[in-house]
N, C-alpha and C positions, 0 to 999 in steps of 0.2 A: 647298320646304321641309318635313321630316315636324313633323308634326303631334302636341304634347306629351301624354302620358298618363298618368295615375298609376297609374291600376284596371287596365291593360290596356299589353301591351305592341305601338307599334308597330314593324313588321319588315320594312315597305313599302319595296324598294328602283328604286325609277324607273328605271336602267339596267337592270339586267336583267330590268324586267317589259318594260322599252321594248323588248327582242329577240324578246319576243314575243308582237307589237300583230301584230292582225288574227288571232291565233290564239287564238283564247278557251276553246277545251278546255286549254290550257296553262295558258293565265292562270288557268283554273280550279284545274289542281290549285295551282297554286304560292300561289291566296291561299286552299286550304285546308291547305297543309302550313305557310303562316305561321299561320291560326287556330290550328291542331291542336299549334302549340307552345306556346301557351300555357292551363298545366294550370287557369288560372282561367277560361278560354273553355271550353273541354270536354276532357272526358278520354279517355282510349284507346278508342274502336272509338264513342264520344259522337257526335251530329250529324250533321246531313247538309248539303251544298254541292253546289248546281247551275247548270247553263247552259243556254238554250237556243240555239240553231244553227243556220242552215240548211244543210243537205247534198243533193248531188245522189241524188236512187233511184236504186239501181244499177237496178230493174227497170223503171222510166218515163222516168230518164235527166231527169228534171222536176225542182224545187228543191219541198225538204221540211222542213221546220222538224222539228229532233231538238233531245229535254231529253238532257244527258248529267247523272246524276246518281249520287252516290255507292249503290254496290251495297250487297248483304247483307251482313253480316259485316267491312264496311270499318272503315277510318280515319282519317278525314279530314287528322291530322300524317305518315303516310306513304303517304297514297293518291298510287297512281300510273294512266296511263290503262288498265292490266288491270284496277281496281279499279271503273272506273263503269260505268252500266247506260245505254245509250244507246235511245232511243226514240222512236219518230214522235210526235209530239204531236197529227195528228190521229186518230191511232186511241186513244192514250189518252181525249180527246175524246169518243171517243163510244165508248166505254164507260160515260159518262152514257147513253145512250139505254136498257143494258138492266139497269142497277142497279139492283137489287132493295128496296135500305132498308138502315138501320141493322143489322137483322138476319141479313141474309147478306151483308155487304161482306167477310167473310172470301175469301168464294170469288176476290172481286176479286183477288187475286193473284196467284191462277194465270193468270187473264186476262193479264196485264202481258205474260204470254209473246208473245204473239197481239200486241204492238203492238214487238217486238225491231226496231229499227233496224239497231243494231251485233252483227254476227253472236258476234265477240268479248267480246262486253257479258258482265261479273257478273250474279247475279240480284236483277233490280230486288226492293228493299225493302218492305217495309209504310208507308214515310215516302215513296214514289212520286207517290202523287199529290197529299199537302201543297206538292211543289215544284209540279205538273203546270199548277194551274187557277189559280195568280194569274200576273198578266198582265205578268210581267217576266221578263229576258231573263237574272237572277242572281239568286239566291235563296240564302240560311245560318240553316241550322236552330241554334240553337247552343246548350247550355246552361253556361251561364259561373252561376258561386255568388250575384253578386250578382243577378241575374236572376233567379234561380230563388230566393232567397229573399224576394223582392217577390212572386212568383206563387205561393208557397207561404204566403205571409200569410194573416191569418185574412179580412182585407178590401184583396182582392189589387187588385179594382178600382178603390176607391177609390184605394190608394194610384195605382197606374197613372196613375191620371186628375192625383192631385196632381202629380207628378215630371215628366211627358211633357204633359199636359194635352190636346186634340184630334192631337195629333201621333203619338199610341199607341195601336192597337188594342188588343182584350181580349177572352176565348171565355172560357168554363167549363170546368171539366176533360172533355174526350171523349179517348179512347183511342184511340192514331195510329190511322191508316187509311181506307178512301176516301172515304167519308164528310166525317171531317174536313179532307179536303183542298178539298170543296165549302165547309162550311162557311166555311173562311178568305179563298177566294174570294168568297165571298157578303158576307163583313164587308168586306171591300175595299170592296167594290161599292156596298156602303152607306156604305161613310168614304171617296170616295177621296183625300182628303189626309192619310192615316195614311203614316208612312213603318215603320213595323214591328209585330206583334202580340204579346204576352203571352198565353202558353198557360198557364190555370191550373192550378200543380202542375207543370209542364215546361217552360216553355221561351221559347226568345224567334223569332220569325221576322222579320228585314229583309231588303232586295233593295237593287235597283239597275239604272241602265240600263249601268253595265261593271260589268266586273270591280274595278277599283279603289274608285269609286262605293257599290259593296256592300259593301267590304272598309271603308269608313271609316265606313257606317251601320253598321256590324256595330259596331264600336267608340265610336260614339259613343255609342251605346245601352246600353251595357256603362257604360262611363264614367260616363255621366249615373246610371245604378242605383248605380255603385260609391260616389262623391261624395257620393251620398244614404243610405246607410247607412255610411259612413265619421262623417258628423257627426252621427249620432244612438247611433253609438258613446259619442262623448263625453258623452251626456246618463245616456245605459241600455246596461250593458257586462253582457248575460242571465250568462255568466261570471264575473262578477267576486268573486260569495261561495266562495271552495275547500273545501272541506270535509277534504282529504286533502292532505297536502304530496309533494309529490315527491320521490324517493330522491338522494341524494348521485348525479353521473355516475357511479359507482366501482362504487358498490353495485345502482344500477337494469341497467346492463347484465349484473352478475353475476345478479342475480335473476330476469332474464329471461333469461337462457339456459341457468338451472335450470328454470323450468317450463315451457319452451318445449317439451321433448321430452312432458311428462307434460299441457300442453292435445294437443299432434298425436297423442300417446294417443288423448284424449276424442274427438276429432272427427275420427278413423281408425276408430271400428266398423264403420262400413258398406263404407266402400274407404280405399286411406292418402290422405292429401294432404301438399300441399309446403306449407310457411308462411314468411313476411313479417312482420317487424316493423316499428315505428318508434315512435321517442320524441318526436316531433316538438311542440314548445310548443304550436303551435293546438289538438292530439290533448288534449295534459296538461290545459291551458286547461279544456279543456270533460270531460273524464273525472275530474275533481278535483272537479269544480265542483257543486254544489248542483244545481245544473239536472240533470244528468245522470238523476237519479233519474223526472224529468217524460219527458226527453228522448228518451230512448234508447227506451224500450219503446214510444213512438209510432210508431218506425220512420222511414223515407225518406217522399220524397214523390217524386222525379223518378223516371221506371219506369227509366230510364238505372243511379240508383245502385240500386236494390232488387234489378234484374236480376243484379249481381252482386255485394251484399251480402248477401241474403236481406231480408226486413220486417225485420228486428231486430236486435240483436247481443246477443252474452251479456255481463252486465258481473258480474264474480267481486268477489262480496260478501268477498277476505279483506284480510287487511291489506298493506300492500307488502313490511315484512320480515317475516311470515308462514315460518317454513320446512314448506316447500313438500313434503319427503321424509315429515313428521311424519304419521300418520296419521291424527290426526282432522283435520290440514288438508285431505289428499286424500277426508274423506269428506265433507266444505265443498264440495268441487270437484264430486267425482264426483256428491254428491245434486242441485249447484245443472245438469249437464249433462243430469242424467235427468229436471229438472225442464222446462229448453227441450227436450227432445224433445219428452216431452208438450206441452207449450204445441203445439211446431207441430206436431204431427199432429192436436191439438184443430182447428186454424186451419184445417191441409185437410180433416177433415172437417167440419167446420158451410160451409164455403164450396164444397165440390167442387160439378161439374157432373154430369151422368150421363154425360157423352162424357173428362170430367177423364181427363186422362195419369195414369196407376199416382203415389202418392206417391215423392220423389224423397227423397235424405242428408235427412234428420231435425236434423243439427248445426251447430253456427251456423259463419258463415262469420267474424265478427267479433267479435272478444273483447276488452272493456276489460276493461285492470289496474289500474285510479285508482292512481297515485301511482309508475307504472310506464311505461304503453306501449298500444299496439293489436296485438294479433296477429291476422293473417291468414290462415287455409287455404282452400285449393285444389287443383286436381288438378295445377299443373306453378308455377313461378313466377312467371311473369309475371300466372297470374290470379288467385294471391293478392296480388302486387304492383299490378295493376292493382283490387284489392274494394280495398284498400287506401288509394290512390290516391281513389277513388270514395266511401267512404266516409269521407274526411277533407273533400272538397267538399262530403255533406249536414253533414257538421257546421258548417263555413263557411255553409251557407245557414240549418243551423237557429241559430244567434248571429243570421246578419242578420234573418231573420223577426221572433224576438223582439225585440229591439233596438226595430223597428217598429209590432212589432202583435204578434200571436201565433201560431209556427208551429203548422199544421195540416199533418199527412201524408195521405195517400188514404186514404178509408176501403177497409175488411180485405176487402170482396169484389168492391173495383177492383184491387187490389192482387194477390190470387187469380187474375186472371180476364186479369188482365199475367203475371204469374208460370206458369201454368199456362197458358197460349193454343195452343191447337191448334194455331198458327203459327210460336212459341217450340220447342214439340214437334218438328215435325216439322223446324226446324234444328238443332237436336242431333244427333236421328235421323240427318240427313245429314256429322255429323262423322266424322273418317274414325277407324277404330277406335285404338284404345291402342298404343304402342308397347310390347313386352315389362317394359322396364327402367322404362316411366313411370312418377311417382310414389314413385321409391327415391330416396334421396340416397346417394350413394358418397364416401367418405375413402379418397383412393390414397395413400401416401406413396412419393419418390421419384418425385416426376410431372414431374420436370424431365429425367426419363432415355426411352432406350427403349423401355423395356419398361416403365414407370409411365405413363408421355405415353401409347403405344398402348391401354394399358390406360382410360386416361382416356379417349380419345377415342373409343373401342368401345361403353362406358358409354354416353356423352352424345347417340351415333349413335345409341342404342335406346331415349334417355327419361329415361336417370335426369339427375340432376343431380351435380357432381359438387364436392367437396374436395379440390384439389389442393397438394401439399404437398410439400416438395424444402427441405436445407440449402442448396442454390448458387441463389441468389435472380438470379440472372443468366438461370440455365436452366430456371428455374420459370418467368419471367415469358414467357420467349419459348414454352414451353408455352400457358401462361394466355392466349397473345394470339391460338392457331386457336378459342377458345372463343366463341360468343357473351354476351350479357350478362346472360340468366337461366340459363344453363347452370350457372355456375359461379363461385366465386372459390378461393381459394389465398393460401395464409397459408408462409411460412418460419419451416420447423420442425427442432428436431433430433430426430433420433428417436432419441437417447440420452439425453435428460433430460422427466422428467417433466411438468415446468413447459409446456416448449414442445411439449409432443403435447397437454396439458391444451387449447392454446389452439386448436388447430386444433379439437379436437372442441369446442372452444366456438364460435368462426367456423361450423363445421358447424352446431350449433344453433344461435345468433344468426341466424344468416342463412338456412338450408331450415326449423328445428325441429325436427332427429333427425338420424339416423344407421340405415339401414340396409343399408349394407353397407360393409364394412373390409377395406382388398384394403393388404396389406405387399409393399411391391414395390421399399422403399428397399435397399440391398448396396454393400458395401462389396467386391472382391474385392483377398486378400494370397497370391502363389504364394512360402514360401520352406521349404526343408530345414530340420525341426524343429535343428538348430542355428543356422541363423541365425534362425529367428521367433525375432523379442523376447517380451516381457512384453507391450507397450503393444502388439502387434500383436494376440497373443491377447485384449487385454482391449476392443480396437477393433472386432473382429469382433465378438464376445461380445455391446458393450452394441450396436449396431448391430442385428444378425439375432436373439439371442436377447432382450436386456432391451428390446430395439423394440419385437418380438412378442407378450413380454409385455404390456408397459403399453397397448401398444393393446386387444389381446384384453380386460383388466379394462377399459378407460374405456368402449370402445366396448362390453361386455355390458350396463353399467353404465345405459347410456344405451337400449338396444335390449330391457331390461329396463322402465326407465322406460315405455316407447311402449308396450309388449307388444305389438308386431306379429311377430317374430321377428327373423330379418337373417341374413347371412351374413359370412363370417368367413374371407378368401382369402392363404393366404400360400405369397408366390414364392419357393420354395427356388433347390434342383437337384441336378441329378443324382448332385453331389456327396454329396448326404446319402446315400444308398445305395451307391455305389461308392469304394472306398479308388485310390489314385494317388500319385503320388510329388510331394513336396515340396506338400501341400496338408494338415498335419494339424491347423492354425488353424481356416481355411477349412472342410474339410469337416464337422470337429466342432462345426462353429456350425450349419452346414445340418444335419447329421445333429439335432440340439438342435431346429432349428426343427418336422423333421418330426414327431419322438415330441412335441412341447408341443402342434402342433394332436390330435394324437388323444387327446392326455388334456384339453384343451378342447372335442374334438368329445364327447367322453364326461362332461363337468359341464354342458355349456349345452345337450344335446341337447334335455333337458323344457320349457326356455324358447324349443323351434323357434330357435335360433340354431346354424345347419351352418357345421362347418371345415374348411375343406378345405385341398389345396396344391396347388399347381401348380408340376414342378418342370421348367427350362431346363436346357436346356445348350448353351453354344456360341454364344449367343445374343450373336456380335460385329458383324453391320451394325448402326448407330445406337446404337449401346449407348455409353455412357458408361463403364464400369466398362475398358471394352476401351481405351481410349485411354489408360489408366495402364500401371502397370508390370505390370500383371496380364498383357496381352499377351505382354511380353518374358519376363516369367517362365515363361507355360506353352510359348514356343513353345523357351525353353531346356530346360525338362523334355523336350518330345519331340526338340529336335534339329536343330527346323528354321527358317525365317525369320517370324517375325509375318507376311510380307503373304501367306504360303502357311496359317493356322491356318486361314480358312472352308474351305476345300476338305481341308485336312486333318481339320478336324471332320466334315464331311459323308462322307468317305469311310469312318469307323471307326465306321458307323452300318447297317443294317440299309436304310433306307428309299434311303439318300446323298442325304440333303436338307439343304438348309442353313437351318436355323429364323432364323426373323427374328420381331422383337418381336410383330407383327402375330399371330402364332401364339400366343405368350403370350398375348393381349389376346382370340384367339377362344377359347379354352380356358377362363380365365375365362370370359367368356359363356357358352360354355357348361355351364359347368356354376351358375350363377346361373341359366339357364334352362331347360335342359333335362335337370339332374339332381336336378331338386328335393326327390326326396327321398331326397339320399345325403349321406353326415357321413364325415368321419375319410379322403376319399379323396386317394390321392395319384395325380395326371396326369400323367404321364412328356409333356415336349415335346421330344424329343432324337432325333426321326427312327429310333425303335429303336435302343438301346444296352443288350444284351443283358444285360450283368451290374448292369441297373438295373433290372429284370424284377422286379413286384411281386408277383407270382402262379406 
């Protein structure tokens, strides 16, 4: 029968676990994934888990004890076999014989490589020793909000004894590493009755003789802490006094949308950043309270928190309903960012060591806007989202600690030594190089179609995040299903309506922080002789192709100027904008207007480093939604051939005799964005070589 918990989720399924009986590594992965599924227990990338099992040594053929532990950079919630490091226990224990003391403990991490048993291991993390020396087969190291609140309280040791008595050990703050692993083992040896250990300012260690016993032990200790803190809230809610009132939801979303690209611009003064926004009630309770003034500057406590959020956030000193486009308000925000950067520089200069890495980006990761919500900015969407989750956890920690005692953050020197730890720097240096479109936000119209969908896929495959828009909801959802969670969002949008286009840009700002690339791929094709071309045909083509392009450029340029990061507008026009053909007056005229508007926009927006270019396809039949309608029949009739013969017909009339595919248009778009970075007002023909369409 499942145990009942209030402050954690009991997720263990006995039927599932029984199928893994005797397979301790599988049970380790199962336990890890369950623990990582509850953000109250640990966030993405936080914590680590392990098990020790007997294996046959491939060299001696004798039984040897091996520890499997989450490797460097892993996440227990999504942990798989290839995320574990497998190490000989006898070799790990032998490292104690050559350990030279706390001053030299960083050198031990490299020596873990000599202890590798499993040649497919992930690189061992700095927490390896923390699991190795405790005499248990199954160990969890977690960062639950409730437990860290106790660990980060001023009288943490006293509270630990009050809650658990002699069942829980406690160790003062010490940076994770080989020496802390020795201290954990020593503490248990001196207190064999304990069932876990609280690490001051850091987190929780628990264990068990089986994977299930370890899982239950972890949940029990977190539940105890959660219940203790909840009882304290009834007597003292440190965020009770609200100094700022939250805007009504509609106004809040509107304000967040307007300020997001402005904040992104400030946060991108070193490198472009991608944003995330939340107006979670727990976040608003904190940032609207009188406590934010005292607690926010103190910074976070748990190393896992501030490594992702920086030591402290920037709290905007403006009113929730201020006009953020007003020069006076902008000047105020500018001054706050300048002060934050100067403060971070002083923090670096005051605490750096002789061998510290160079100072990193001095801009804030977390921005708190009282009455509105929390913005986070990082190199990509997932990192920004995770930073938001971690700071939300930090808020829970501060609230809990203040309700039972007084919250205390790490001393600044300790925080600096972790933020600029040479081992952390080495980990950063090992990361793969960023893709050419990393840190870029794109909005693609017609993304439910063949060309628009191919362009969006190309952009995301090369590092961008994308807002997919299309008027056809069914096609749009099919297209969106091909993208991963943090790479995209989608909005049903009618390109002929200003309000609808604005909603798409609002989504880009709210979801990612702004926009860098606008690709107008939405289109429609009507092929008729002038005698049969109706006024509604003319208006529809002008609205979708020309008016739509105008509105996209106007709204996109406004956001790009707010960000002050430059930008790109790419319009997908057609060979028909250059070449006269039969039965094509309305479509060809609209495409010609697209071409010249692009040149006009390039001339106007160039001083803002916003490039405007055009890609001209021709006869993209395969995968194109346009050719599924009457257009194909109209063109076939114009040329006196069958519809099924159109691809070959168009290919044969080109110099290269090539069939043009949506991917070809995507490749040209990508080339304009990444290889032709000093060109604007270009017309790139992707038509296989149609001589009448030559522009030079």
